[in-house]
Each structure stands twice: as C-alpha cells, then as structure tokens.
C-alpha positions in Angstrom: -38.2 -19.6 7.0 -37.8 -18.7 3.3 -34.8 -19.5 1.2 -33.9 -15.8 0.9 -33.9 -15.4 4.7 -31.7 -18.5 5.0 -29.2 -17.2 2.5 -29.1 -13.8 4.2 -28.5 -15.4 7.6 -25.8 -17.6 6.2 -24.1 -14.6 4.5 -24.2 -12.5 7.7 -23.1 -15.3 10.1 -20.5 -17.3 8.1 -17.4 -15.2 7.5 -15.6 -18.1 5.8 -18.4 -18.6 3.4 -18.5 -14.9 2.5 -14.8 -14.7 2.0 -14.8 -17.8 -0.1 -17.5 -16.5 -2.4 -15.7 -13.2 -2.8 -12.5 -15.2 -3.7 -14.4 -17.2 -6.3 -15.9 -14.1 -7.9 -12.3 -12.6 -8.0 -11.0 -15.7 -9.9 -13.9 -15.3 -12.4 -13.3 -11.6 -12.8 -9.6 -11.8 -13.3 -10.0 -14.7 -15.8 -12.4 -12.5 -17.8 -10.1 -9.5 -17.7 -6.9 -11.4 -18.6 -8.7 -13.0 -21.5 -9.6 -9.5 -22.9 -6.4 -7.6 -22.4 -3.1 -7.7 -24.3 0.2 -9.0 -23.1 1.4 -5.6 -22.1 -1.6 -5.1 -19.8 -1.0 -8.6 -18.5 2.5 -7.6 -17.4 1.0 -4.5 -15.7 -1.7 -6.6 -14.0 1.0 -9.0 -12.7 2.9 -6.0 -11.3 -0.3 -4.8 -9.6 -0.8 -8.4 -8.2 2.5 -8.6 -6.4 2.4 -5.1 -5.2 -1.1 -5.7 -3.8 0.0 -9.0 -2.1 2.9 -7.1 -0.3 0.6 -4.2 0.5 -2.0 -6.5 1.9 0.6 -8.0 4.3 1.7 -4.5 5.2 -1.7 -3.2 6.0 -2.3 -6.1 8.4 0.9 -5.2 10.2 0.4 -1.4 10.2 -3.3 -1.0 10.0 -4.4 -3.8 12.4 -1.4 -4.1 14.7 -0.1 -0.6 14.6 3.6 -1.4 13.7 5.2 0.8 11.2 7.5 -1.1 8.8 9.7 0.5 6.2 11.6 -2.7 5.4 9.0 -4.8 3.5 10.9 -4.3 0.3 13.9 -6.2 2.0 11.5 -9.0 3.0 10.4 -9.3 -0.6 14.0 -9.7 -1.6 14.3 -13.0 0.5 11.3 -14.4 -1.4 12.7 -13.4 -4.7 16.1 -14.7 -4.2 14.8 -18.1 -2.9 12.7 -18.3 -6.1 15.7 -17.5 -8.2 17.9 -20.1 -6.6 15.3 -22.8 -7.1 14.7 -21.8 -10.7 18.2 -21.4 -12.2 17.5 -23.1 -15.6 15.0 -25.0 -17.5 16.3 -28.3 -16.0 15.0 -27.3 -12.6 12.4 -29.8 -11.7 10.9 -28.1 -8.6 7.2 -27.4 -9.2 6.2 -23.7 -9.2 3.8 -24.2 -6.3 6.6 -25.6 -4.1 8.9 -22.8 -5.2 6.4 -20.2 -3.9 5.9 -22.1 -0.7 9.6 -22.3 -0.2 9.9 -18.5 -0.7 7.1 -18.0 1.8 8.7 -20.3 4.5 12.1 -18.6 4.1 10.7 -15.2 4.4 8.5 -16.4 7.3 11.6 -17.5 9.2 13.3 -14.2 8.5 10.2 -12.3 9.6 10.1 -14.3 12.9 13.7 -13.3 13.7 13.1 -9.7 12.8 9.8 -9.6 14.7 11.3 -11.0 17.9 14.1 -8.4 17.6 11.6 -5.5 16.9 8.9 -6.6 19.4 10.1 -4.2 22.0 10.3 -1.2 19.6 7.6 1.3 19.0 6.9 4.1 16.6 9.9 5.8 15.0 12.3 3.3 16.7 10.6 0.4 14.9 10.6 2.4 11.7 14.3 3.1 12.0 15.1 -0.5 12.6 13.2 -1.6 9.5 14.9 1.1 7.5 18.2 -0.3 8.5 16.9 -3.7 7.3 15.9 -2.3 3.9 19.3 -0.7 3.5 21.4 -3.6 4.6 19.7 -6.5 2.8 20.6 -5.4 -0.8 24.2 -5.3 0.3 24.1 -9.1 1.2 23.9 -9.8 -2.6 26.9 -7.6 -3.2 28.9 -9.4 -0.5 28.1 -12.9 -1.7 28.7 -12.3 -5.4 29.3 -15.9 -6.5 26.1 -17.2 -4.9 23.7 -14.3 -5.3 25.1 -12.8 -8.5 26.3 -9.4 -7.2 24.9 -6.3 -8.8 23.7 -8.2 -11.8 21.5 -10.5 -9.8 20.3 -14.0 -10.7 18.1 -14.7 -13.7 15.0 -16.6 -13.1 14.1 -19.2 -15.7 10.4 -19.8 -15.7 9.6 -23.5 -16.3 7.3 -24.4 -19.3 3.6 -23.8 -18.8 2.1 -27.0 -17.5 -0.2 -28.9 -19.9 -3.1 -28.8 -17.5 -2.8 -25.0 -17.3 -2.9 -24.8 -21.1 -5.8 -27.1 -21.3 -7.7 -25.3 -18.5 -7.0 -21.9 -20.2 -8.2 -23.1 -23.6 -11.3 -24.6 -22.0 -12.2 -21.4 -20.1 -11.2 -18.8 -22.7 -11.0 -20.6 -26.1 -7.3 -19.5 -26.5 -4.0 -20.8 -25.4 -2.6 -18.4 -22.7 0.7 -16.7 -23.5 3.6 -16.8 -21.1 2.9 -13.3 -19.7 -0.7 -14.1 -19.2 0.1 -17.4 -17.4 2.4 -15.3 -15.1 -0.4 -12.9 -14.5 -2.8 -15.8 -13.7 -0.3 -17.2 -11.2 0.3 -13.7 -9.6 -3.4 -13.0 -9.2 -4.2 -16.5 -7.8 -1.5 -15.9 -5.3 -3.0 -12.5 -4.4 -6.5 -14.0 -4.0 -5.3 -16.8 -1.9 -3.2 -14.4 0.4 -6.2 -12.0 0.7 -8.4 -14.9 1.6 -6.1 -16.0 4.4 -5.5 -12.4 5.7 -9.3 -11.6 5.6 -10.1 -14.7 7.7 -7.2 -14.0 10.1 -8.3 -10.4 10.6 -11.9 -11.5 11.5 -10.6 -14.3 13.9 -9.5 -14.1 17.5 -6.0 -13.5 16.3 -7.1 -10.3 14.4 -9.0 -9.1 17.5 -5.9 -9.5 19.5 -4.0 -7.4 17.0 -6.6 -4.7 17.2 -6.6 -4.7 20.9 -2.8 -4.2 21.0 -3.1 -1.4 18.4 -5.9 0.5 20.3 -4.6 0.2 23.9 -1.6 -1.8 25.0 -2.3 -1.4 28.7 -6.0 -2.6 28.3 -4.8 -5.5 26.1 -2.3 -6.6 28.7 -4.8 -6.4 31.4 -7.1 -8.6 29.3 -4.5 -11.3 29.3 -3.0 -10.7 25.8 0.7 -11.3 25.4 1.9 -8.1 23.6 5.1 -9.5 22.4 3.5 -12.6 20.9 0.8 -10.6 19.2 3.4 -8.3 17.6 5.7 -11.2 16.5 2.7 -13.1 14.9 1.6 -10.0 13.0 5.1 -9.4 11.7 5.4 -13.1 10.7 2.1 -13.1 8.8 3.1 -9.8 7.1 6.5 -11.2 6.2 5.0 -14.3 4.6 2.8 -12.2 2.4 5.9 -10.2 1.4 7.7 -13.4 0.6 4.9 -14.5 -1.7 5.0 -11.1 -3.4 8.7 -11.4 -3.8 8.4 -14.7 -5.5 5.8 -13.2 -7.9 8.1 -10.3 -8.6 11.0 -12.6 -9.5 8.8 -14.7 -11.8 7.3 -11.6 -13.5 10.6 -9.7 -14.0 12.7 -12.9 -14.6 15.4 -11.5 -12.4 16.3 -11.2 -8.7 18.7 -8.2 -8.4 19.5 -6.0 -5.4 18.4 -2.8 -7.4 14.9 -4.0 -7.3 14.6 -4.0 -3.5 15.8 -0.7 -2.4 14.3 1.5 0.2 12.2 3.1 -2.6 10.2 -0.1 -2.9 9.4 -0.2 0.9 8.3 3.5 0.7 6.2 2.7 -2.3 4.4 -0.1 -0.5 3.7 2.1 2.5 2.4 4.8 0.2 0.0 2.3 -1.3 -1.3 1.3 2.1 -1.8 5.0 3.1 -3.5 5.8 -0.2 -5.9 2.9 0.0 -6.6 3.0 3.6 -4.9 1.5 6.7 -6.3 -1.8 7.7 -8.3 -2.4 4.5 -7.3 -5.2 2.1 -9.5 -3.5 -0.6 -7.6 -0.3 0.1 -4.3 -2.1 -0.4 -5.5 -3.4 -3.7 -6.6 0.1 -4.7 -3.3 1.6 -3.7 -1.4 -1.0 -5.8 -3.6 -0.1 -8.7 -2.7 3.6 -8.4 1.0 2.7 -8.1 0.8 0.6 -11.2 -1.4 2.5 -13.6 -1.1 6.2 -12.6 2.5 6.8 -13.8 1.7 5.3 -17.2 -1.5 7.3 -17.6 0.2 10.5 -16.6 3.1 9.9 -19.0 0.7 9.2 -21.9 -1.2 12.4 -21.1 2.1 14.4 -21.0 3.2 13.0 -24.3 -0.2 13.9 -25.8 0.2 17.4 -24.4 3.3 18.0 -26.4 6.0 17.0 -23.8 8.9 14.9 -24.8 9.5 11.5 -23.3 11.8 12.7 -20.5 9.5 15.5 -19.4 6.5 13.2 -19.5 8.3 10.7 -17.3 9.3 13.4 -14.8 5.7 14.5 -14.7 4.5 11.2 -13.3 6.1 11.5 -9.8 4.8 15.0 -9.5 1.2 14.0 -10.1 1.6 11.0 -7.9 2.9 13.2 -5.0 0.0 15.7 -5.5 -2.5 12.7 -5.3 -0.8 11.6 -2.2 -1.1 15.0 -0.6 -4.7 15.4 -1.6 -5.6 12.0 -0.2 -4.0 12.7 3.1 -5.7 16.2 3.3 -9.1 15.4 2.0 -9.4 11.7 2.8 -7.3 10.9 5.8 -8.9 7.4 6.1 -7.7 6.6 2.6 -9.8 5.9 -0.5 -11.4 2.7 0.8 -11.9 4.1 4.3 -13.6 7.3 3.0 -15.9 5.4 0.7 -16.9 3.1 3.6 -17.5 6.0 6.0 -19.7 7.7 3.3 -21.7 4.5 2.8 -22.2 4.1 6.6 -23.3 7.7 7.0 -25.8 7.4 4.2 -27.2 4.2 5.7 -27.4 5.8 9.1 -29.3 8.8 7.7 -31.7 6.5 5.9 -32.2 4.4 9.0 -33.1 7.5 11.1 -35.2 9.0 8.4 -37.5 6.0 8.0 -38.6 5.6 11.7 -39.4 9.4 11.9 -41.7 9.3 9.0 -43.4 6.1 10.3 -43.8 7.7 13.7 -45.3 10.8 12.2 -47.9 8.8 10.3 -48.6 6.6 13.3 -49.2 9.6 15.5 -51.4 11.2 13.0 -53.5 8.1 12.6 -53.7 7.3 16.3 -54.6 10.9 17.1 -57.3 10.9 14.5 -58.7 7.6 15.6 -58.6 8.6 19.2 -60.3 11.9 18.6 -63.0 10.3 16.5 -63.6 7.6 19.1 -63.7 10.1 21.8 -66.0 12.5 20.0 -68.3 9.7 18.9 -68.5 7.9 22.1 -68.2 10.5 24.8 -70.6 13.1 23.3 -73.7 10.9 23.3 -73.0 9.7 26.8 -72.6 13.3 27.9 -75.9 14.3 26.2 -77.7 11.4 27.8 -76.3 12.2 31.2 -77.1 15.9 30.7 -80.7 15.1 29.8 -81.3 12.8 32.7 -84.4 13.0 34.9 -82.9 15.6 37.3 -82.2 18.1 34.6 -84.4 20.9 33.3 -84.3 19.5 29.8 -85.7 16.3 31.0 -88.5 18.0 33.0 -89.4 20.1 30.0 -89.5 17.0 27.8 -91.6 15.1 30.2 -93.9 17.9 30.7 -94.4 18.3 27.0 -95.0 14.6 26.6 -97.7 14.5 29.4 -99.6 17.7 28.6 -103.0 17.2 27.1 
C-alpha cells in the first residue's frame, strides 16, 4: 500500500481528522487575511464571525432537525448580557475564555427550557412560540433597569490583550495586533471551534437521529428514536452556538443593549441560513458573508452612481431583498446546496461517460480479435475438411498426382 493510498483512506474514513485539518487550514487562512486588512475590515470580519456562529447553530436546528426558530436573536441576548455582567470594568479578573464559556452555559440552560417547552410544537406553532420569545426577551432588560441597564444597555469593557496573544501575533505576523484585530481573532477562533463541534455532531449518531426525525417522524419513532429528546438536544446545541455568538457580539460592539436583539436579528439569521443553504455550515458562513458585506458594497455603488448617503443606504435593503428572491427562485437549495448539486451532477456525468467509452473500445477490440481468430482458424480447417478424401477436389488432386 502506497503512502498516497493510505492518506486517501485516512481522509475518507476519519471524519474527525478531516474536520481537524479543515479547522487548522481555517486558522491559517484567517490569520493571513486579518494580517493584510485594515481595522475597519477587521470589524466587519468580526461581525461576519458572530453572525456565522449563530447561523451555524440555526442551520443545525432548522436544516438537520426541521425545527423553525425565529427567536435566535433572543438567545444571543442571553449570551451578550452574561458577557456584559462579567466584564463591567477593567478590574474584572475573569479570563475571556471563561466569560465565553459562562455565556454558552447560560444560553444552554435557557435553550433546554425553551426546547422542552417547544418539543411538542411543529411548523408555524413552533415559529410563533419563538417569535414570542424574540419579542419578550428585550423587554426583560427594560423591566430590570438597575441590573440590565434598561434601554441604554450595559457597556462591555474588554480586558487588556494578554501578553501571550501579543507575542503570538508578533511572531506570526511581524506586527502587534490592534484591539479590533484581536477581537476579530477571538471571534473567528470561536466560529472555527463551533463549526468543528457542529460538523462532528452532524456526522455522528446524534446527527443521524436529527435527520431521521426531520425526514419521517413515524419511521424514526418506529426505529426507537425518542422524538422529544432529539428535538430538545438539537435546540440545546443550537442555543449554545447562539450564546457564543452573543458573547462575540457584545465583545465586538462593546455594548449589550435590547435594541441589538430585536426580531430583525432573528429574521436576519434565518435569511442567512436560507441564502446559504439549509443544513450546510458552509452555506451558513456564505449567508453571513452576504449579510455583512453586501449592504456596504451596494451603498458604495449607490454613492458612486450619484445618490446621496440616505438614498444609497435605502438601496441596500432593496438589493438584498432582490438577491433573496432570486436565490429562492433560481437556487432553492441555497448557494452552497446548488454548488454541491452541480458538482455531484458533473461527477456523475463523468463517471457514466468513462465506462461507456471504455466499453466501446473493449467491444471493438474484442470483436476484431474474435473475428480475426475465427477467420484465421476456422477457414483452414474448413478447407482441409472440404478437401478430404471423400470430396471431388481430393479425387482430382489424387488423380493428378498419380497420372503418368
């Protein structure tokens, strides 16, 4: 067995190794990108990271388990407010990693409660319940003004960049990372870690249970799958991802306010999942990229075309809506799903085209060889048999040979 064959077998058989390699390549790629871009682009990339993290959790819930949630913006609020309460000032001694883990655990607990309550709901009823969650949660901050800051929210004071992070950044890039780039690094590392866990979960036995419940509930129940447990577990995993995204949002914006977690944010996340492709983590990342960069690009194009700032800003939602309609009509599987189906179709055509040509060549060669062998072998035998001693040809030849 050659080394190349061994590598191919390991790549195809080991899902964990494959996902780990993709995660490492992602870290290398984002390091190179953040080194080359400005601080403004770093802020945009951080926004793309926390939107992608939340959209990844939502695509697991909606795409793999079939539950429609319109309240993921509210779940992000729990993660953001937990982060803000743990980082009130520079004297806060809680490490940033523990702050993110606390935000994930709090949101996980909330997601388990909501998941148990919504386990018996389906379709529009589940969507309506999560809409109620998205509408009600921002009001909690208004009710507890002294603790949660009311309409103004709670400021998030980011602790100083650790010395080891500065040293690592200088060693890898040759420059000291700024505060915005450090936040972007943290957000993207969180996204990569979340996607790594979600990708392995989706390929595991748990992910197969989620798909079974999504495809046919009756068949899944007959197979021994607990439907309620599968739905609750999917909701909890999705809520944990939303909590990590909310923590990154609070760190990036430096504020946790109820105005940041309205129903619009939940609809935006669902739009990102639909644009990218349901059930695809790559699609969730593509949808987050469209949500982050498309409005700015359209606004710049409108300004260059002679529109004022207000008109150019109003043009962005129109173009975004047109892109949404075109994707739904022309690519119902989403961007990632459509690209994957085209690649599979092309591979299928090549696979069927190859054996046809080979079969044709083999048939021609075999026919030629068979014909030649038959002609070369059968004809002399037939001639010998035809000129045997009982035939006129043989008598004539004998007569000629014995005549004086």
